[in-house]
N, C-alpha and C positions, 0 to 999 in steps of 0.2 A: 429281623429285618436287616438287609445288607446296607452297608454304608456307602455313600458316594462322596468322593473327595474332589473338590474343584481346586486344582493346583494352579494358582495364578502366579507364575514366576515372571516377573516383569521384564519387559523388554521395551523397545521403542516402537510405539505406535500411538496414534492419537486420532483415530478416525480421520485419517487424511482422505481426500477425495479419491474414490476408486477402490477402497479397501473392501474385502469380502465382509459380509455381515454375519456376526456371530449368533444373532438372535433367531429363534424359531418361533412359530406361531402357537405351539402347544407341546405337550408331552407326547412322546412316541418312542418307537424303537431306536430312533437316531437323534433324540433330543431329551433334555432333562431340565428340571427346575433348579434355579439357584437362589430362589427367594428365601430369605432368612438363613442362608448358609453361614456357617462359622468360617471365619477367615483366619488362616494359619500363616504366621510370618516368623521367621527366625529372629530372635531378639539380638543376635549378633550381626544381623544384616545392616546395610548402610542406613543412616538416619532417614534419608529421603524415602527409602523403601518402606520403613516403618510408618513414616508420615502418610505415604500414599495408601497404605493398608487402612489406616484410620479414616482417611478421606473417603476411601471406597466403602467402608462400613457405613459412613454417614450417607453416602450417595445411594447405596442399596436400600437403606431404611427410608430415605425420602421418596424413592420410587415405589417401593412395595409396601411401605408402612410396617414392615416386619424387621425386627432387630437382627443385625448380623454382627455377632461378637467377634473380637479379635483375640486370638490365643497364640501361644508361643511354643506349644509342644503337641505331639501326636496323641492327644487324649481328649475326652469329653466331646467327641464328635456328635453332631446330629446326623441327619440323613445325608446332608450335603456339606462339604467343606471346600473352602476356597483357600488355596495356598499361594502366598505372594512371596517371591524371592528372586534374588539375582544369581546369575551363574557363578560369580566369583565368591559370593559370601554365604549363600543359602545352603545349609546342610541338607535341606529337603531336596533341593534341585540336584545337588551333588550325588546324593544317595540314588536318586532315580537314574542319573546318568551312569553311575558305576554299575547298577543292576541292569543296564541296557534297556530300561523301560522308557527312557526319554532320550531322544537325539537332539543335541544342540550344535551339531556340526555347522549348521548355517550361521551360527553366531560367532564362530571362532575368528578372532582377529578383527571383528567388526566394531565399529564405533556406534554406540547407542542402538544396537540392533535388538530385535525381539522375535520370538516365535510364540504363537498361541495355538495350542492343539489339545485334543482330547486323547487320553491314553486309558487303557483298561487295567484293572488290578494293580494300581501303583504300589499299594502297601497291603499287608495282611488285613483281610476283612473289609477292604474298600473295593467297590466294584469298578469305578471309573473316576477319572480326574480330568479336569480342564487345566492344562498347564500353559502359563504365559511366562516364558523364561527370557530374561534380558541378558545381554552381553555385559552390561555394566550398570551402575546405579541409576543413571538417567534412563537408560533403556528400560529398566524395570519399572520406574515410575511412569514413563510414557505408556507402557503396556497396561497398567492399572487404569489410567485415565482414558485409554482407548475403550476399555470395557465400560467405564462410566459413561462415556459419550454415547456408546451404542445402546445402553439401556435407557437413556433418556435424560441425562444430566448435561446441559450445555456448558461449555467452558465459560460462558458469560452468565452463568447462573447467579453469581453474587454481583459481578461487575455491571450487569445490565438488568438485574431482577428478572431473568428469564425463568419462568416456572418449570419445575421438574415435570416431565411427562409421566405421570403415575400409571402404574399397571397393577392388576391384582396379582400377577405372577410374571416372572421373567424366565424364559426358557432359552437354553443354549443348544445350538446345533452341534452334535458330536462329530459331524463329518467335515466341518470347516477347519481349515488350518491357515493361519496368517503368519507370514514371515516377512519382515520389512526392516529397512534401515534408511537413514537420511542420505540424501545426495549432496547436500550442502552441510559442511561440518559444523560451523557455528551460525546459529540463526537467532538474531536478537533484536531488541528494541532499545531505543534511547529516549528516556523521559526528559523532555527539554521544553524550555519556554513555559515553565509551569506557573508563572504568575500572570494574572491574579487568580486563575481558576483552580488548578490543582493544588497550588500552595495554600490558599485559604481553606480549601476543602480538607486537605490533609491535616492542617492545624486544628480545625474544628473537630474532626473525627478521630484523629490519632495523636494529636500533639505535635505534628510535624512529619518530616520524612525520616521516620525512625523504624525500628525493627518491626513494630506492629503494622505499620504501613507496608513495609516491604514483604512481610509474610503474605499479605493479600496479593501483592504484585507477583511474587514468586509462584504462588499457587496458580494464578492465572497463566503464567508462563508455562508451567509444567502441563497444564491442561491444553495449552496451545502448542505443545511440543517445541517450545523455545528453550534455549539453554544459555543465553548470553544477554547481558544488560550493561548499558552505560547508565548509571543512576542519575537522579536529579542533581544538577550541579550549579545552578545559578544561586549563589549565596548559601549553597549546601555542600556538605562534604560527607560522603557515605561512610568512610572509615572513622571520621573524627566526631561526627555529630552524635552517634550512638554506638557504644562499644559492642552492642549486641548485633549490629547490622552484619558484621562479618560472620558471626556465628550462625545467624539465620540463613545467610547466603550459602554457607557450607551445608547446613541441614537440608536445604532444598536443592542442593547440588547445582546452583546457578553460578555460571562463570561470570566473574566481575571484570569489567574493563573501565577505562576512563575515556572521556571524549577525545576528539582528535587533537586538542590543544592542551591536554593535561598529561604530561609525561610521568612515567614510573609510579602509577597508582596514586598520584597526588591530585586532589581536587583543586581547581583554580582558587576557590575561596580560601584555601589554607595558606596561600602565599602571604596574604595580608596579615594573617595571624602568626605565622611562624617565620616569615621571611626577614624579620628584623628591619623592616622598612628599607630593604635593599631594592635596587632596580631589577626588574625582570630582564636582565641583559647578561649574556654569557661572557662577553668580553670583560665586563667590569665586576661581575658577581659570580665567577666560575666556582669558587670554593663554597659560597653560600648556597648556590643552586645544587651543587653536588650533595651537600649535606642534607638539603631539603628532600631531594629525590631518594637518597639513601634511606632516610626515615620512612618514606612511602613504601619502599620495597621491604624493609624490615618488618613492618607490621602486617603486610598483605600475605599471610601464610596460606590463604585460601586458593582455590583454582582460579586462574585469571589469564587474561591476555594483556600484556604490558604495552602501552602506547609509547613509542619513542619519537625523537625529533623535538622540534620546538617551534612554536608560533609566537606572535607578539602577545603582550599582556592583555588578558580578557578577550581572547578569540580575535585579536586584531592581527593584521599582517605584520610580518617582520619588517624592519626598516629597509628602505630601498638599497642601502649599502650592504645588506647581509649577503655574504658570499656562500656559495655551495660548499666551499672548503671548510668554512666554519661549521656549517650544519652537519657535514660529515664527521667532523671532529666531535661535535656534541653527541651524535649517535654512538660513536666509538667509545666515548667516556661513559655514556649511559649503560652501554653493554658491559663495561668493566664493573660498574656498580652492580648490575644484575648478577654477574659471575661471582663477585665477592660476597654478596649477601646470600645467594642461594647455595654457594659452594659447588655449583655445577657449571659446565660451559654454558655460555649465554644462549646458544642455539637450542638448549633443552628447555628453555622457558618460552612459551608462545609470545610473540611480539607482533605488532603491526606498526606501519608507518602510513599515515593518512595523507593522501595527495589532495588535500582540501584547499580550494581556492588557489592562492598564490603558490602553495607548496607544489602543485602540479607544474608550475612554471620552473621551479628548481629542478624537478625531475626531467622536464623536457630539455633543460639546459645541461643535463649530464650528471646531476647529483644521483648517487646510488647508495644503497644500504646493503648489508650482507644478505646473501641469498635465502637464508632461513627466515627472514623477516617478511611477513605477509604485506604485500602492497595493497592498501585499502584505497581503491579507486572510488571516486565520488560522482554523484550527480551534481547538477547546478543549483541545488536546493529547491528546484521546481519540478523534479521528477524526470529530468533528461540527463542521461549518463554522459559525462564529459570525456571519459577516456576508457579505452578497452585495449587489452593486448591483441596484437594481430594474430591471425590464425596460425602463422608459421613462426611465431615468436618462441624463443627457447623457454621451456618450462622453468619455473622457480621452485625451489624446495619449499619455501613458505607460501607459495601460491599467491592468489589474488582474492580480494574481497570487494564488496560494494557497500558504500554508505549512502543510503537513499532517504528521501524526505516525503512525509505526509503533512508536514507542518513546518513553518519556518518563520524566523524573525530576521528581517533584512530586506534589501532592495529586490525588485522595485517596490515591494509592499509586503508587510507582514501578512501571513495567512495562517490563522490558528483557531478560528471560531468553530467552523463546521467542516465536515468531510468534503473535499473537493477533488478526490482521487478516484477516478473511474477504474474499475478492475481491468478492463481491456488494455489500458495504457500501462498499468503496472505489469501485467502479463508480458506485454511486448518488450518493455525495456529490460525486465529481468530475464526473459528468454534470450534476449540479445546478449546479456552478460553471461548467462550459463553456457550458451553455445560458443562463447569465446573463452571458455575454461575458467571463468570466475566462479569458484566453487568452495572457497575456504571460509569466508565470512560474508554473511548478508546481515546488515543491521539497518534499521529504519528509524528515523526520528518520528515518534508518534505523539509528540507534544504532551498533552494532558491525558493521554490514553483514551479517554472518552472525548469526543464522539467518533473515534476511529475504529470502532469494533469490527466492522466488516472488512476494511482493507487490511487491518492487522491480521485477522484470521486468514485472509487470502495470501498475504505475503508469506506467512509462516507455513501454511499448507503447501504453497508452491515451492518454497525452499526445501521442504521435506522431500519432494519428488516432482521435479518439473515435468517429467515424462508422463505423469498421470493427468495433467491438465493442459490440453491444447487450446489454441485461441478459440476454437469452436465449442469448447467445453465451459467457457467462462459463464455463460448464461445458466447452464445446468448446475455449475458450482453454486451460483447465487440462489437458485431454486432450492438446492439441498441445504444451503446455509439457512435460508428462511424457514424451511421445514424443521430444521433442528431447533430453531428458537420458538416457532409458533405452530408446529404441526403441518401436516400435508394439505389440509383443506384449502387454505388460502396462499400456499407457498408460491405458486406461479405468479399470482398478482402482486404479492409482497416483493418478490424478486424484481418484478418490473418497476415497482416504486423505488426500490433501492438503486437499481441501475440508472434509472432516468434522472433521479435527483442529483446523483453524482456527476452524470454526464452534463446536465444543465449547469451545475455549479462550477464545473471545470472550464466552461466557456470564458468565464471571468470570475476570479475569486471574489467572494462577497465584499471583502475589504477594498477591492478596486472598483467596485460598481459606482456609478454616478448617473446623473440624468443624461449624460452625453454618450453613454456606452453604446446603446442601440439607436437605430434610426427609425424615423417615421416612414421612410420610404419602404415600399413592399410590405407595409404593415408589420415591420419587424418588432417594434416595441410591443405592440398588441399581441403578436404571436408568442413572444417570450412569456409575457404575463399570463396568457391563456394556457400555455403549456404547464406552467407551475400550478395554476389554479385547477387545471384538470387533474394533475397529480394529487393536489390537496383534496379535491372532492372524492377521488378514488380512495385515498388513504382514510378519510373520515368514514367512508362506507365500510371499509374493512374493520376499522376500529369499532364501529357499532356492532359488527358481527362477532367480535372476539369475546371470550369469556372475561369476567372482571379481573381474574388473576393474571391475564395476559396484557392488560392495558398499560401498565407501567412500563413494561419492556417495549411494547409497541410504540409508545410515545417517545421513549429514548432513542430507539433504533431507527424508527421510520417516520412517525407523525411529526415529531418536533422539528427535525431538520427541514422537512417539506413545508410545514406551516411557517416556520421562520423565514425561509428563503422565498416562498411565494409572497409573503408580506413585504419583504425587503425589496423585491423586484417591482412589486406594485407601487411601493413608496416612491422609488426613483422614477417610475413611469409617470406618476402624477406630478412629480417635480418637473419633468420634461414637458408635460402637458400644460402645467401652470406657466412655465416660462414662455412657451409658444403662444398660449392664449393671451398672456399679458402683453407680449410684443404686438400682437394683432388686435388687441382690445376686444377679445371675445367675451361674451357674457358668462362663460363657464370659468373664467379665471379664478374667481374667489372660491368657487366650489372645489376646484382642484387643490388650492392651497389648504382649505379645511380638510380635505381628504388626506393630504400629506401629514397634517398634525394628528389625525386619527390613526393613521398607520404607524407613525412614529411611537405613539403611546402604546399601540397594540404590540409592537416589538418588545417592549419591556414587560408587558403582561404575559407574553409567550414565555419569556425567560423565567418569570416568577412561577408560572405553571410548572416548568421543569424543576425548579428548585424546591417546590413543595411536594414533589412525588415521594411516595413511600415515607411519609412523615419527615420530609426534609433530608432524606439520605444523601441527595446529590446537591445540596445547597452550595452555591458558588461555582459549580462546574461549568455553567454556560455564561460566565461573566466576562468573557473576552470582549474587548471593544471591537465593534465592527461597523459603526456608522460615524462618519466625520473625519476620516483620514485626509490629511493634506500632503503628506509625503510618506516615506517608507515606514516610519515609526508610528506606533499607535498613539492616538490622543488618550489622555487619562480617562475620559468618559465619552460615551456616545454623544453625538451632537446632531440635532435635526438639520437637514439641508435647508438653506434659505428659500423662502417662497415670497411671492409678490402679490399684493392686493390692488385692485382697481377701486377708486372711490365710487360711491353710489351715483355721483353725478356723471359718470362716464357714458359717452355715446358709444354703444357697442356696435361691432361689425358682425355680419353673418359669418358663421364658421364654414370653411371650405375644406375639401380634402387636399392633402399635400402632394398628391401625384395623380395626374390624369392617365387615361388609357392611351396606349400607342396602337394605331391601326394594325391589325394582324393580316398577314397574307393567307390566302387559302392554300392548303396543301392537299395533294391527291390522297385518296383513301388508301392507296397502296403503300403509304409510308410504313417502314418496317417497325414492328413492335420494339419497344425499348429504344426508340430514336428520340432525338431532342430537337426542338424547333426554336426558332428565334422569337422572343417576345420582349417587348420594350427595348428592342435593339440589343438584346443579350441572349446568349444560350448558356444555361446553367445546368451542370451535370454532377450528381454525386458519383464519386470515383468508383464505387462498387457496381454501378449500373453500366458497365462497359458493354459494347455490342459484341465484340469478339476478344478472346484472349489467346495470344500466341506464345507458347512456351518453347523452351529449348530442351535438349535431351537431359540436362541436369538441373535446370532452373524452372520453377513453376510460379505462376501468379497465385496469390492467396488473398482472399477477403478476410480482414480482421473485423469480425462483427462488432458493431456499436463503438468502434474506436474512431471518434471524430466528433466535431462540435455539432454537426447536423445529421450525420449518417454513419457509415462504416468507412474503413480505410482499405487500400489495397497496397500490397508490397510483394516482394519476391522471396521465395524460400529455395534453398537454405539461406539463412542470414549471413553465412560465412562465405558465400559465393564470391569469386573474384570479379574485379571490374570488367565490364563488357564494352566492346567496341561496336558502334552502330553498324549492323550488317543485316542481311536477310535472316541470319540465324540468331540474332539478338532478340530476347523476349520483348514483346510490345503488346499494348492494349489498343483497341480501336474503339472510337466513339463516333457513331454516325450522327451527323447533324444536318438540319435543313435551314437555310437562311433565305431571307428576302433582301439582305444587304450584300454588298460586294466591296472590293477594294481592300484597303488596309484595316486591320483590326488587331486587338490585343487579347492574348490568352493569359488569364490569371490562374495560376496553379497553386492550390492550397495544400500545405504539407503540415504534418505534425512537427513540432519544434525540436526535431532530432538534431543533436549537435555533431560537430566534426570530431568524432570520438577516436579517430586515428591520427588527428592533427596533420592531415594532408594539406598540401598547398591549395588544392582546388576544392577541398571539402567533399561532401557527398553530392553526387551529380545525377541528373536525369537528362533525357533528351526528348524533344517534342517536335512534331511536324504536322503539316496539314496536306492531305492528298499525297502528291508525289514529290513534294519539296524535300530538300536535304534536311535531316534532323538538326536542330539547334541544341548544343550541349550546354546545360545551365547548372550551376552549383546552387544548392539550397542554403548553404551555410558557410561559404568561404570567408565571409566577413567575421565569423565567430573566432575571436582571438583568445579570449580568456573567460568567456561565459559569465561574466559578472558586470557587464556595463554595455553602453552603447546600444547597438541594434538589438542586442540580446534582451534588453528591457522590454522592447516592443514584442519580440517573439513570445516570451513567456507570459507577459501581461495579457496578450490576446490569445495565447495558447495556439498559435498558428504561425507559419512562415508562408508568405505569399510571394511568389516569383512571377515575373511577367516576361512575355516574349511577343514580338511583332510578327504578323503574318499577312498574307494578301490573297484574296480570292478574285478570280477573273470573272466570275458570274455567280448569281444567286443559285439556290437549289441544294442538292445533296452534296455533302462533303464529309471527309473522314479525318478526325483528329487522331493522331497516333502518338501515344505516350510510351517512350522507350526506357528500359532499364539501362542504367550505367553502373551505379553502385548499389550494393545491398544496404538495407537499413533505412531506405527512403520510403516514407509512408504518405501516399497521395490520398487526400480527403475529398477534394472538389476541383472541378475545372469550370471556369467561366470564360466564355468568349464575348468580348465587349466590342460592339460595333458603334459605340459612341453614346449609348443610352444608359450605361450602368450608373446608378445613383450611389450615394454614400450609404454603406451598409457594413455592419460588424460581422455578420455571419455569411455574407455573400447573398446574391439574389436567390430566391426560391428556385427549385429545380424546374426546368421547362421540358418536362418529359411527356411523351405521348405513349399511352398504353392502349393499343388496339385490341 
């Protein structure tokens, strides 16, 4: 019997969206089985390659229930052999290249690249081989986990209890070839704000943030094709807490960094231990700080990116008196330490300078660092990028990065309980960054890791290759992700659940919700509660249809967040009803109060249900405080909102509706399809429902599906297009409306809370007009000075920027609102024309659209 060898020489791939599929449906002339195949790996290859080989062996056995042994020499083959190796270390790959049986030209000079291909007669007596060859150690590991992913092992198999999709046999197509490499060099996560959830969980399960804990994190990262981490740092020190942490990082080939305020590989927590009670102040403690930083560099022998610069003690701003000259001197002295410790010029050690919060002000005032240092630009902690290089800006040797947030502790409110990050907004902001040449580092604050599974996957997959996922592909990505966790049968419905709960949660972070968030007008409160409960009913239906082994994962990834948030919104709705009923002395007052108590208790029971999953595997993980905030910082425990009771002796009033109907005008049957009519003295339009789109030769309007609080957004592409002057050639949208009012009225334009990322005097602008009037040019964000206070609090808290303009109609009837492009990067979500009847509303009046 002839032997078949499956050479898996690793490279970088990790089943990113859009990759070719290796699997075939069965054996044939162009496919073969790898079930039970022996795995061959060079024992002189990188540690991570050997680890990946053993992980792959376990993965294969879990899928096929057949053992796949790992060997280190060309002997004892079964029918099929899988060879895992890197291009720089594997003797097996080198031999194939020397014999011209394998070409790895596509890997030459590439970072973390890989190729997966079948070759015939690789060695004597072997008929064919599947080769997965990587350009380096991580590329190799990523290639292995790409195959794992395709055969049915989710990256979240351990971290979310996703069951393996078992098969009697696994067949590989001999005709498929995959060659790939990442577009963003460093793709990472920041474990942050880990108390009380992740910290208590890690203590219970591993004894803390030690090497056993990080081994699980690093495996997840490799499975997600991530290569870079800022470890847990609040009260923790990666290098100091466990001497094995650095060894495990090296074995898994994970690049270690420290957060934006921890220079030269030192954790903040270490200053209290080793700083000899000195002040965190370079003017008074220069020698002490240099000694401290030197020690950090001396022990960090592993692959790393070194943070430079200095912020105040404990992630606080520097003093108001801090001068850029002093900060430049600090960086200069830090680079001397890097040179002295490494014995190499500083530019040969990767470094970053994070323009976080007030540090961006220093940059804007002229502070500079050497050109080889990566400028790590930042969002505002709420997912809105603060600064980008201009399209014509001179390239930097060190390039640019982005520090992004899915989780945050700070103003205007902490948000770290559940996922509030819709994928369409992540796509839009990171697309904006990538198109402005921010390609060297993407790192995201993921808080406790759980429950951010979906946005973490998306962020890292998108960083791998932004060209593979367009705005219109985000829904398909979510369906594919759902299929990867739960199979294809319910994937479309599960994707809808995942997308909608994140969209609804992003309207107002759960920690910012209260009884005053939504309005009784337009039935807004009831609509919000019904939307959540409709999701919950659908999620429960899917849960009942799943197999028992899928239910733990479904609860974690889908059912729990929907159940918890539906309950929370209904709780605050009943608080609002209770207050209104109490004020009006309605008979329902006490019933609403009792309902609040019931829902408050239910919230804790939902948490207990999560913590009891899989014999308590995830105990503590959902213990973040989320009810009872009074300012930005969390209370130590959840606290039920206050309710009011009426005594039994109360004389009750009859309950009435809160808003009456406004008489409507009759409109002719010839009104155009997709037109909007005045109702309740308002015309409300979702931005994507324009009547006509007028593009220019180089600029086009594009709908960003599901990006918005109530619908989709519209913007112009490319996002790097220059500012436009209002003229007949300027791109504009038309919205046809019909009114029964005339004279003066107000247009409220609703925008995503995009910031003034070029720091221009007028911010990002748009123009608007009605009929033939001259367009009014309006800035959406010129008030944005530092993105951490003032009007910014309202913008991010409500996840919207609303701008107003005044207009006048000479007569009722048909009119056209024209929305004009001025700057790129402006995302319109909704337009409301108010003729005096617009009531208080959080989401804006419901759309007044006619569909003939």
